[in-house]
NUKE-991243 format. One record per atom (N, C-alpha, C, O): x negated, y, z negated. Coordinates in steps of 0.05 Angstrom, whole numbers, plus 32768, in hexadecimal, padded with zeros to 4 digits. Example, Ala and Ser with C-alpha at 12.3 -4.5 7.8 and 13.67 -1.06 7.14 Angstrom:
BEGIN
7EF87F8E7F64;7F0A7FA67F64;7EF87FBE7F64;7EE37FBE7F57;7EFF7FD37F72;7EEF7FEB7F71;7EFE80017F63;7EF480177F5F;
***
This chain:
BEGIN
7F947FA180D6;7F8F7F9280BD;7F7B7FA080AB;7F6A7FAE80B5;7F7E7F9D8091;7F6C7FA9807F;7F527F99807D;7F507F828085;7F3E7FA58072;7F247F99806F;7F267F80805C;7F397F7E804C;7F127F6E805F;7F127F56804F;7F107F5C8031;7F197F4D8020;7F057F73802B;7F027F7B800E;7F1B7F888002;7F1C7F8D7FEA;7F2E7F8D8012;7F477F9B8009;7F5B7F887FFE;7F617F73800A;7F667F8F7FE7;7F7C7F807FDB;7F967F8B7FE3;7FA97F7C7FE9;7F997FA57FE4;7FB27FB37FEB;7FAC7FCC7FFC;7F987FDA7FF6;7FBD7FD28010;7FB97FEA801F;7FD47FF48028;7FE77FE4802C;7FD6800F802A;7FEF801C8033;7FE7802F804A;7FD3803C8049;7FF8802F805E;7FF480408075;800E8051807B;802280468084;800D806A8075;8023807B8079;803D8073806C;805380778076;803980688054;8051805D8045;80648072803C;805C80878031;807D806E8041;80928081803A;80A88074802A;80AF805C802E;80B480848018;80CC807C800A;80DD80958006;80D580A87FFA;80F680958012;810880AB8011;812180A38002;812D808F8007;812980B47FEF;814280B17FE1;815380CA7FE8;815080DF7FDC;816580C67FFA;817580DE8002;816480F38010;815880EE8025;8161810A8003;8150811F800E;813481208000;812481318006;8131810D7FED;8118810E7FDD;810480F97FE9;810A80E27FED;80EC81037FEE;80D680F17FF8;80C580E97FDF;80B480F87FD6;80CB80D17FD4;80BC80C87FBE;809F80C07FC7;808B80C47FB8;809D80B57FE0;808380B07FEB;808380BD8007;809580B88016;806E80CC800D;806E80DD8025;805580D78035;804380E88038;805480BE8040;803C80B78052;802480B08041;800E80BB8046;8027809D802F;80108095801E;7FFD8083802D;8004806F803A;7FE3808B802C;7FCD807B8038;7FBA80758020;7FAF80878014;7FB5805B801B;7FA380548005;7F9A80388008;7FA580298017;7F8480317FFA;7F7980177FFB;7F6D800F7FDF;7F5D801E7FD4;7F757FF87FD5;7F6A7FED7FBD;7F587FD67FC5;7F627FC27FD0;7F3E7FD87FC0;7F2B7FC47FC7;7F277FAF7FB3;7F2C7FB37F9B;7F1F7F977FBC;7F1B7F817FA9;7F067F897F95;7EF17F927F9C;7F0C7F857F7B;7EFA7F8B7F65;7EFE7FA67F59;7EF27FAD7F45;7F0F7FB77F65;7F147FD27F5B;7F247FD27F41;7F347FC07F3D;7F1F7FE57F30;7F337FEE7F1E;7F3B800A7F28;7F2E801E7F24;7F52800A7F37;7F5A80227F46;7F6E80327F34;7F8480297F2E;7F6480497F2C;7F74805B7F1B;7F85806E7F2C;7F7A807F7F3A;7FA0806C7F29;7FB1807F7F36;7FB780967F25;7FC180937F0E;7FB080AE7F2E;7FB380C67F1E;7FC980D87F2A;7FC880DE7F42;7FDD80DF7F1B;7FF180F07F25;800580F87F0F;800980EA7EFB;8013810F7F13;802681177F00;803F81077F02;804380F77F14;8052810A7EEE;806C80FE7EF0;807A81067F0A;807B811D7F11;808580F17F17;809380F87F30;808280F97F49;808B80FE7F5F;806780F37F45;805580F47F5C;805980DD7F6F;805280DF7F87;806580C77F66;806B80B07F77;805C80977F6F;805D80837F7E;804D80977F59;803D80817F50;804D80687F4C;804680527F56;806380697F3C;807380527F35;808280487F4F;808580307F53;808B805A7F5F;809880527F79;808580427F89;808D802D7F95;806D804A7F8B;8059803C7F9B;805480207F8F;8053800C7F9E;8051801E7F76;804D80047F69;80657FF17F6D;80617FD97F70;807D7FFC7F6C;80947FEB7F70;80957FE17F8D;809F7FCB7F92;808A7FEF7F9F;80887FE57FBB;80747FCF7FBD;80797FBB7FCB;805D7FD37FB0;80497FBE7FB1;80537FA37FA6;804D7F8E7FB0;80637FA67F91;806E7F8D7F83;80887F837F90;80927F6F7F87;80927F917FA4;80AA7F877FB1;80C47F8F7FA4;80DA7F857FAC;80C37FA07F90;80DB7FAA7F83;80EA7FBF7F92;81017FC67F8C;80DC7FCB7FA6;80E87FE07FB6;80DD7FDD7FD2;80C67FD57FD6;80EE7FE37FE6;80E57FE18003;80DE7FFD800D;80EC80118006;80C97FFF801D;80C280198028;80D68023803E;80E28013804B;80D8803D8041;80E880498055;80D980498070;80E580478085;80BF804C806E;80AE804D8085;80918047807E;808A80458066;808180448093;8065803D808E;8060801F808B;8073800F808F;804780188085;80407FFC8083;802F7FF78069;80218009805F;80317FDE8060;80227FD78048;80177FBB804C;80247FAA8058;80007FB58041;7FF37F9B8043;7FE97F928028;7FE07FA38018;7FEC7F788022;7FE47F6C8009;7FD37F54800F;7FDD7F41801B;7FBA7F548006;7FA77F3E800D;7FA87F38802B;7FA67F218033;7FAA7F4D803B;7FA97F4A8058;7FC37F438065;7FC57F42807D;7FD77F3E8055;7FF27F368060;80047F4E805F;80037F5F804E;80177F4F8073;802A7F648076;80467F58807A;80497F40807F;805B7F698079;80757F60807E;807E7F4A806C;80787F4A8054;808C7F368077;80967F1F8068;80807F0E805B;80857F018047;80687F0F8067;80527EFF805D;80487F098043;803B7EFA8034;804F7F21803B;80477F2D8022;80547F1E800A;80497F1E7FF4;806B7F13800F;80797F067FF9;80687EF07FEC;80677EEE7FD4;805B7EE07FFD;804B7ECA7FF2;80327ED67FE3;802B7ECC7FCE;80277EEC7FED;80107EF87FE0;80167F047FC6;80047F087FB5;802F7F0C7FC2;80377F187FA8;80357F047F91;80357F0D7F7A;80337EEB7F96;802F7ED77F82;80137EDA7F75;800E7ECF7F60;80027EE87F82;7FE77EED7F79;7FE47F077F68;7FCE7F0F7F60;7FFB7F147F64;7FFB7F2C7F54;80077F297F38;80187F177F34;7FFE7F3A7F25;800B7F3C7F0C;80147F587F08;80067F6A7F10;802B7F5C7EFC;80377F777EFB;80407F7E7EDF;804C7F6E7ED0;803B7F977ED7;80477FA37EBF;804D7FBF7EC5;803D7FD27EC0;80667FC37ED0;806F7FDE7ED6;807C7FEA7EBD;807C80027EB9;80887FD97EAD;80947FE17E93;80937FC97E81;80907FB27E8B;80957FCD7E67;80957FB67E55;80AC7FA47E5A;80C37FAC7E59;80A67F8A7E60;80BC7F777E65;80D07F757E4E;80CB7F7F7E38;80E77F697E53;80FA7F667E3E;80F47F4D7E2E;80FC7F377E36;80E77F507E18;80E07F3A7E06;80F57F387DF0;81017F4C7DE8;80F97F207DE7;810C7F1B7DD1;80FF7F257DB7;80E97F1E7DB0;810D7F367DA7;81027F417D8F;80FE7F2C7D79;80EE7F307D67;810C7F167D7B;810B7F027D66;80FA7EEA7D6C;80FA7ED67D5E;80EB7EEB7D83;80D97ED67D8A;80BC7EE07D86;80B77EF87D86;80AA7ECD7D82;808E7ED37D80;80827ED97D9C;80907ED57DB0;806A7EE17D9D;805C7EE67DB6;805B7ECC7DC7;80607ECC7DDF;80547EB77DBA;80527E9D7DC8;806D7E937DD2;80707E897DE8;80827E977DC1;809C7E8E7DC9;80A77E9F7DE0;80B47E947DF3;80A27EB97DE0;80AB7ECA7DF6;809D7EC27E10;80AA7EC07E24;80837EBE7E0F;80757EB67E28;807D7E9B7E32;807E7E967E4A;80827E897E1F;808B7E6E7E27;80A67E6F7E36;80AA7E617E49;80B77E817E2D;80D17E847E3B;80CC7E8D7E57;80D97E837E6A;80BB7EA17E5B;80B67EAB7E76;80A67E977E87;80AA7E957E9F;80957E887E7A;80867E737E89;809A7E5F7E95;80977E587EAD;80AD7E567E85;80C17E427E8F;80D37E4F7EA4;80D97E427EB9;80DB7E687E9F;80ED7E767EB2;80E07E797ECD;80ED7E777EE2;80C57E7F7ECD;80B87E847EE7;80AB7E6A7EF2;80A07E6B7F08;80AD7E557EE5;80A27E3C7EEF;80837E3B7EF1;80787E2F7F03;80767E477EDD;805A7E487EDC;80507E2E7ECE;80577E297EB7;80417E1E7EDB;80397E047ED0;80247E077EB9;80147E1A7EBA;80247DF47EA6;80107DF47E91;80167E047E79;80147E1D7E79;801E7DF67E64;80257E057E4B;800D7E137E3F;80107E267E30;7FF57E0A7E46;7FDD7E177E3B;7FD97E337E45;7FCA7E427E39;7FE67E3A7E5B;7FE47E557E66;7FEB7E6A7E52;7FDE7E7F7E50;7FFF7E657E42;80097E787E2E;7FF37E7F7E1A;7FEE7E967E13;7FE67E6A7E10;7FD07E6F7DFC;7FB97E7E7E0A;7FAD7E8F7DFD;7FB37E777E23;7F9D7E837E31;7FA17EA27E33;7F8E7EB17E2E;7FB87EAA7E3C;7FBD7EC77E40;7FBF7ED57E26;7FB87EEC7E24;7FCA7EC87E11;7FCC7ED57DF7;7FB07EDA7DEC;7FAB7EEE7DDE;7F9D7EC87DF2;7F827ECC7DE9;7F757EE27DF9;7F657EF17DED;7F7B7EE47E13;7F707EFA7E23;7F777F157E1A;7F677F287E1B;7F907F187E0F;7F987F327E06;7F977F357DE7;7FA27F487DDB;7F897F227DDB;7F847F237DBD;7F9E7F227DAE;7FA27F327D9B;7FB17F117DB5;7FCA7F0D7DA6;7FCE7EF07D9D;7FE37EE97D94;7FB97EE07D9F;7FBC7EC47D9A;7FC17EBF7D7C;7FCD7EAA7D74;7FB87ED17D6B;7FBA7ECD7D4E;7FD27EDA7D42;7FD47EDD7D29;7FE57EE27D52;7FFE7EEF7D47;80117EDA7D3A;80227EE17D2A;800D7EC07D42;801B7EAA7D36;80397EAE7D35;80467EAE7D4A;80457EB17D1D;80627EB27D1A;806E7ECE7D1A;80857ED27D16;805D7EE17D1F;80667EFD7D1F;807A7F017D37;80747EFA7D4D;80907F0D7D31;80A57F127D45;809F7F2A7D55;80917F3C7D4B;80A97F2B7D6E;80A47F427D80;80AD7F5C7D74;80A17F717D78;80C47F5B7D65;80CF7F747D5A;80BC7F817D46;80BF7F997D41;80A97F717D3B;80967F7D7D28;807C7F857D35;80697F8D7D27;807A7F827D50;80627F8A7D5E;805E7FA87D5F;80727FB77D61;80457FB17D5E;803F7FCD7D64;80427FD17D82;80437FBE7D91;80427FEB7D8A;80447FF17DA7;802D7FE57DB6;80307FDA7DCC;80147FE67DAA;7FFE7FDB7DB7;80007FBD7DBB;7FF97FB37DD1;800B7FAF7DA8;80107F927DAA;80257F8C7DBF;80227F787DCE;80397F9C7DC1;804E7F997DD5;80427F9C7DF1;80497F8D7E03;80317FB07DF4;80257FB57E0E;80137F9E7E16;80127F967E2D;80047F937E02;7FF27F7D7E08;80027F637E0F;7FF97F537E1F;801A7F607E02;802A7F497E09;80357F4C7E26;80377F387E34;803C7F657E2D;80457F697E48;802F7F637E5C;80347F587E71;80167F6A7E55;7FFF7F637E66;7FFB7F457E67;7FF47F3A7E7C;7FFF7F377E51;7FFB7F1A7E50;800F7F0D7E63;80087EFA7E71;80277F177E64;803C7F0D7E77;80337F117E94;80377EFF7EA4;80277F287E99;801E7F2E7EB5;80067F1C7EBC;80017F197ED4;7FF97F117EA9;7FE17F017EAE;7FE67EE37EB0;7FD47ED37EB8;7FFF7EDA7EAA;80057EBE7EA8;80007EAE7EC3;7FFA7E977EC2;80037EBC7ED9;7FFE7EAD7EF3;7FE27EB17EFD;7FDD7EAD7F15;7FD07EBA7EEB;7FB47EBE7EF3;7FB17ED07F0B;7FA77EC77F20;7FBB7EE87F0B;7FBC7EF87F23;7FA07F017F2C;7F8D7F057F1C;7F9D7F057F46;7F857F117F52;7F887F307F51;7F747F3E7F52;7FA17F397F50;7FA77F567F52;7FBB7F5E7F3C;7FD17F547F3C;7FB27F6F7F2A;7FC27F777F14;7FCC7F937F17;7FBB7FA57F1C;7FE77F987F15;7FF37FB37F1A;7FFF7FBD7F00;80117FB07EF6;7FF57FD37EF5;7FFC7FDD7EDA;80057FFA7EDC;7FF5800C7EE5;801D80007ED4;8028801B7ED5;802980267EB9;8039801D7EA8;8018803A7EB3;801880477E99;801580337E81;802480367E6E;800380207E83;8001800C7E6E;7FF880177E53;7FFD800A7E3E;7FEA802E7E52;7FDF80387E39;7FEF80507E2F;7FE8805D7E1B;800580567E3C;8016806C7E34;802180687E18;802F80557E13;801B807A7E05;802680787DEA;801580697DD6;801C80677DBF;7FFF805D7DE0;7FEE804E7DCE;7FDC80607DBD;7FD480757DC6;7FD680587DA5;7FC480667D94;7FA780617D9F;7FA3804F7DAF;7F9380707D95;7F78806C7DA0;7F6D80507D9D;7F5F80467DAF;7F7580427D87;7F6B80267D84;7F7980147D99;7F6B80027DA4;7F9280187D9E;7FA080087DB2;7F96800E7DCE;7F957FFB7DDE;7F8F80277DD4;7F84802D7DEE;7F6980207DF2;7F6380167E07;7F5980207DDD;7F3E80147DDE;7F407FF67DE3;7F317FEA7DF3;7F537FE97DD6;7F587FCC7DD9;7F617FC57DF5;7F577FB27E01;7F737FD67DFF;7F7D7FD07E1A;7F687FD57E2E;7F657FC67E42;7F587FE97E2A;7F427FEF7E3D;7F2D7FD87E3E;7F247FD17E54;7F277FCC7E28;7F147FB67E27;7F1F7F9D7E35;7F107F8F7E42;7F397F997E32;7F457F827E3F;7F447F857E5E;7F3E7F727E6C;7F497F9E7E68;7F487FA27E84;7F2C7F9F7E8F;7F287F947EA5;7F197FA97E80;7EFD7FA67E89;7EF57F897E8B;7EE87F807E9E;7EFD7F797E77;7EF67F5C7E77;7F047F4E7E8F;7EF77F3E7E9C;7F1D7F547E94;7F2B7F487EAA;7F1D7F4F7EC5;7F1A7F3E7ED6;7F147F677EC7;7F087F707EE0;7EEC7F647EE3;7EE57F5A7EF9;7EDC7F657ECE;7EC07F5D7ED1;7EBC7F3E7ED0;7EAD7F337EE0;7ECB7F317EBE;7EC77F147EBA;7ED97F037ECC;7ED17EED7ED4;7EF17F0D7ED2;7F047EFE7EE3;7F077F0A7EFE;7F177F007F0E;7EF97F1F7F05;7EFB7F2D7F1E;7F177F347F26;7F1E7F347F3E;7F277F3B7F13;7F427F457F19;7F427F617F22;7F377F737F16;7F4E7F667F3A;7F517F817F44;7F697F8D7F36;7F7E7F807F33;7F677FA67F2E;7F7B7FB37F1E;7F847FCE7F2A;7F737FDF7F32;7F9D7FD37F2C;7FA97FEC7F33;7FB77FF77F1B;7FCB7FEB7F11;7FAE800E7F11;7FB880187EF8;7FBE80367EFA;7FAE80457F04;7FD6803E7EEF;7FDC805B7EEE;7FDD80637ED0;7FE480527EBF;7FD7807B7ECB;7FD880857EAF;7FD980A47EAF;7FCD80B17EC0;7FE780AE7E9A;7FE580CB7E95;7FCD80D27E85;7FC580E97E83;7FC180BE7E78;7FA980C37E67;7F9180C27E7A;7F8380AE7E7D;7F8C80D97E87;7F7780D97E9C;7F5B80D47E91;7F4B80C77E9E;7F5680DE7E79;7F3C80D97E6D;7F3780BB7E68;7F2080B17E6A;7F4D80AC7E63;7F4A80907E5F;7F4580817E79;7F36806E7E7A;7F53808A7E8E;7F4E807E7EA8;7F3180807EAF;7F26806E7EBB;7F2480967EA9;7F09809B7EB0;7EF680877EA1;7EDF80847EA9;7F00807A7E8D;7EF080667E7F;7EF2804A7E8B;7EE180397E85;7F0480467E9D;7F07802B7EA9;7F07802B7EC8;7EFD80177ED3;7F11803F7ED5;7F14803F7EF1;7EFA803E7F01;7EE6804C7EF9;7EF9802F7F16;7EE280307F28;7EE8803F7F41;7ED680467F50;7F0280457F45;7F0B80547F5C;7F2580627F55;7F3580587F46;7F2A807A7F61;7F41808A7F5B;7F5280907F74;7F4780937F8A;7F6C80927F71;7F7E809E7F85;7F8D80B57F78;7F9C80B07F65;7F8980CD7F81;7F9780E47F76;7FB180E97F86;7FB080EC7F9E;7FC780E97F78;7FE180E97F85;7FF281017F7C;7FF281077F64;7FFF810D7F8F;801081247F89;802681267F9F;802081247FB7;803F812A7F96;8055812E7FA8;805781187FBE;805B811D7FD5;805480FF7FB5;805780E87FC6;804080E37FD9;804380D27FEB;802980F07FD6;801380EC7FE8;7FF980E67FD7;7FF680EF7FC1;7FE880D67FE3;7FCD80D37FD9;7FBB80E97FE3;7FB680EB7FFB;7FB380FA7FD1;7FA381127FD9;7F86810A7FDE;7F7981157FF0;7F7C80F77FCF;7F6080F07FD1;7F5B80D47FC4;7F6680CE7FAF;7F4B80C47FD1;7F4080AC7FC5;7F2280AF7FC2;7F1580B87FD4;7F1880A87FAA;7EFD80AE7FA5;7EF2809A7F91;7F0080927F7E;7ED980917F94;7ECD807E7F81;7EC6808D7F67;7EC380A67F67;7EC3807E7F52;7EBB808A7F38;7EA180977F3A;7E9D80AC7F2D;7E8E808C7F4A;7E7480987F4C;7E7580B37F5A;7E6880C67F52;7E8580B37F70;7E8780CC7F7F;7E9580E27F6F;7E8F80FA7F72;7EA980D97F5F;7EB780EC7F4E;7EA580F77F39;7EA5810F7F33;7E9580E67F2E;7E8180EF7F1A;7E6E81057F25;7E6881187F18;7E6681007F3E;7E5581137F4B;7E63812E7F4F;7E5781437F4B;7E7D812D7F57;7E8C81467F5C;7E9181557F42;7E94816D7F42;7E9381467F2C;7E9B81527F12;7E83815A7F01;7E8581647EEB;7E6B81547F0C;7E53815A7EFC;7E4F81787EFA;7E5A81887F0A;7E3F81817EE7;7E3A819C7EE2;7E2E81AA7EFB;7E1D819F7F09;7E3881C37F00;7E2F81D17F18;7E3081EF7F12;7E3A81F87EFD;7E2581FF7F25;7E28821B7F26;7E3D82227F3A;7E3A821B7F52;7E52822F7F32;7E6882367F44;7E6282537F4E;7E6382667F3E;7E5D82557F68;7E5582707F73;7E6B827A7F85;7E72826D7F99;7E7682907F7E;7E89829E7F8F;7E7A82B37F9F;7E6E82C57F94;7E7A82B17FBB;7E6A82C27FCC;7E7B82CF7FE1;7E9382C87FE4;7E7082E07FF0;7E8082ED8006;7E7D82DE8020;7E8D82E18032;7E6982CC8022;7E6582BC803B;7E5A82A18033;7E41829E802E;7E6B828D8031;7E6282728027;7E4E8265803B;7E3B82588032;7E5382698055;7E41825C8068;7E2582678066;7E1182598067;7E2382818063;7E09828E8061;7DFC82868046;7DE382838044;7E0B82848031;7E01827C8018;7DF6825F8019;7DE18259800D;7E05824D8027;7DFB8232802A;7DE082308038;7DCE82228031;7DDE8240804E;7DC68242805D;7DAE824C804C;7D978243804E;7DB48260803B;7DA0826B8029;7D9682578015;7D7E82568010;7DA982488009;7DA182347FF5;7D8F821E8002;7D7C82147FF5;7D958217801B;7D8482038029;7D69820E8030;7D548201802B;7D688227803B;7D4F82328045;7D3D823D802F;7D258239802F;7D49824B801B;7D3A82598007;7D3482477FEF;7D1E82497FE3;7D4782377FE7;7D4482267FCF;7D3D82097FD6;7D3581FA7FC5;7D4082037FEF;7D3A81E77FF8;7D4B81D27FEC;7D4281BC7FE5;7D6581D97FE8;7D7781C57FDC;7D9081C17FED;7D9981D37FFA;7D9A81A87FED;7DB381A37FFA;7DC881997FE5;7DDC818D7FEC;7DC1819D7FCC;7DD381947FB7;7DE881A97FB0;7DE881B67F9B;7DFA81AD7FC3;7E1081C07FC0;7E2781B77FD1;7E2481A77FE3;7E3E81C37FCA;7E5781BC7FD9;7E6581D77FDE;7E6981E87FCD;7E6D81DA7FF8;7E7C81F27FFF;7E9A81ED7FFD;7EA481DA8009;7EA781FE7FEE;7EC481FA7FE9;7ED382117FF6;7EC782257FFD;7EEE820E7FF9;7EFD82248004;7EFC823E7FF4;7EF7823D7FDC;7F0082548000;7F00826E7FF2;7EE582797FED;7EE182887FD9;7ED182727FFE;7EB5827B7FFB;7EAA82757FDF;7E9E82857FD2;7EAE825B7FD8;7EA382527FBF;7E8E823C7FC5;7E93822A7FD5;7E77823E7FB8;7E6282297FBB;7E5C821E7FA0;7E57822D7F8D;7E5D82037F9D;7E5681F67F84;7E3981EB7F87;7E3481DA7F98;7E2781F67F77;7E0B81EF7F79;7E0481DD7F62;7E0881E37F4B;7DF881C57F69;7DF181B17F55;7DD281B27F4F;7DC6819F7F45;7DC681C87F56;7DAA81CC7F53;7DA681E67F44;7DB981F57F40;7D8D81EC7F3B;7D8782057F2E;7D97820A7F14;7D9B82217F0C;7DA181F47F07;7DB181F77EEF;7DA282037ED7;7DAE82117EC6;7D8881FF7ED7;7D7882097EC1;7D6D82257EC8;7D6282337EB6;7D71822E7EE0;7D6782497EE8;7D7982557EFD;7D7182577F14;7D92825C7EF6;7DA582667F0A;7D9D82807F17;7DA782877F2C;7D8A828F7F0A;7D8182A87F16;7D7482A37F31;7D7482B57F43;7D67828B7F35;7D5A82857F4E;7D6F82867F65;7D6982917F7B;7D86827A7F5F;7D9B82797F74;7DA582957F7A;7DA8829D7F91;7DAB82A57F65;7DB682C07F69;7DA282D17F77;7DA982E17F89;7D8882CF7F70;7D7382DF7F7D;7D7182D87F9B;7D7082EA7FAC;7D7182BE7FA2;7D6E82B57FBE;7D8682C07FCE;7D8282CA7FE4;7D9E82BD7FC3;7DB682C77FD1;7DB482E67FD6;7DBA82EF7FEC;7DAC82F47FC2;7DAA83127FC5;7D9483197FDA;7D98832C7FE9;7D7F830B7FDA;7D6983107FEC;7D71830C800A;7D668318801C;7D8682FB800D;7D8F82F58028;7DAA8302802F;7DB882FA8041;7DB18316801F;7DC983268025;7DE38318801F;7DF78320802B;7DE38305800D;7DFC82F78006;7E0683047FEB;7DF783047FD8;7E1E830E7FEB;7E28831A7FD3;7E3383057FC0;7E4482F57FC8;7E2883047FA8;7E3182F27F94;7E4683007F83;7E4083127F73;7E5F82F77F86;7E7583047F78;7E7982F97F5C;7E8283087F4A;7E7382E07F58;7E7682D37F3D;7E6582BB7F3C;7E6282AD7F50;7E5B82B47F24;7E4C829C7F21;7E5282917F04;7E50829F7EF0;7E5882777F03;7E5D826A7EE9;7E53824E7EEA;7E5582417EFF;7E4A82447ED4;7E4482277ED1;7E5C82197EC8;7E6982217EB5;7E6282037ED6;7E7B81F47ECF;7E7781D67ED4;7E6481CE7EE1;7E8981C77EC8;7E8B81AA7ECC;7EA981A37ECA;7EB981B27EBE;7EB1818D7ED5;7ECD81867ED5;7ED1816A7ECC;7EC281587ED3;7EE681657EBB;7EEE814A7EB4;7F0381417EC8;7F0A81507EDA;7F0E81297EC4;7F21811E7ED7;7F3A812E7ED9;7F4481337EEF;7F4481387EC3;7F5C81487EC3;7F5881627ED2;7F68816B7EE2;7F4281707ECC;7F3B81897EDA;7F3881867EF8;7F4181977F07;7F2C81707EFF;7F2881697F1D;7F4381667F2A;7F4881707F3F;7F5581577F1D;7F7081527F28;7F7F816C7F2B;7F8B81717F3F;7F7F817C7F16;7F8E81957F16;7F8381A87F2C;7F9281B67F39;7F6A81A77F30;7F5F81B87F45;7F6681AE7F61;7F6A81BD7F74;7F6781937F63;7F6D81867F7C;7F8A818C7F85;7F8E81947F9C;7F9D81897F73;7FB9818D7F7A;7FBE81AB7F7E;7FD281B27F8A;7FAC81BB7F73;7FB081D87F76;7FA481E27F90;7FA581FA7F95;7F9781D07FA0;7F8C81D87FB9;7F6F81E37FB6;7F6581EF7FC9;7F6381DF7F9E;7F4881EA7F9A;7F3281DA7FA7;7F1C81E47FAA;7F3881C17FB0;7F2481B17FBC;7F3081A47FD5;7F4881A17FD9;7F1D819C7FE6;7F24818C7FFD;7F1D816F7FF7;7F08816A7FEA;7F2D815C8000;7F2681407FFB;7F0E8138800B;7F0581208009;
***
């Protein structure tokens, strides 16, 4: 069983279509209170995974748990989720309130007041008689989010919700998600191609490629890994690491494959590092100061430049 703090977990989850492995042994965990950002290229398996969580697709192999339940017991727990994998089919000639009222009745959600509540949450309460066909893309996305919120979900699943939005629409959507997470304690699983925008909301990340989760990492740990450093290419990384510890008295470095050492110290005086290495017989082949954003980190990860 998953930990008490986990909302969703997958263990070796697989999905095979003919000879294509859409999911190839996915292991991941979304903890209660997370805004979990799924990062991956088109075809990485993000949408397939979300469809399995929501019950729209069955796994070929592996196990999955939702709020601690697995198998048939997950069906009941799915009532605690809200989903927006694509914009729902709204009537173009109805208002936001009329569209949501239709879905409320169809789904048997009690309380007519729910419609007004969720419209206020997504800042659409004042659209009044404006028809859906006249909505901007941002308004359509927010109405889709309102529909996902009508059952007051504990777990919100969003697939590319900010794709195609202008900067203002992205900012509005971002603020709504933050409010849901902080004030209503809603756990959120979100995927997006706009990696810089994910970095503004996510508290935890899952980097996905070719149907696998390559790495799960907290926002704090990712920030540490992406902070400015000196990238040292040497002939002997182990000896370089020992030199940095003994001669410079620092353990603020990371040894990477290919005899590369990333040093997070001596940034204001890189000559100290190069001199210490030279004095101890370590050949310094290249040195550069660098920092990485979310996109650069992901590209390096899928290229094999880092270990998880």
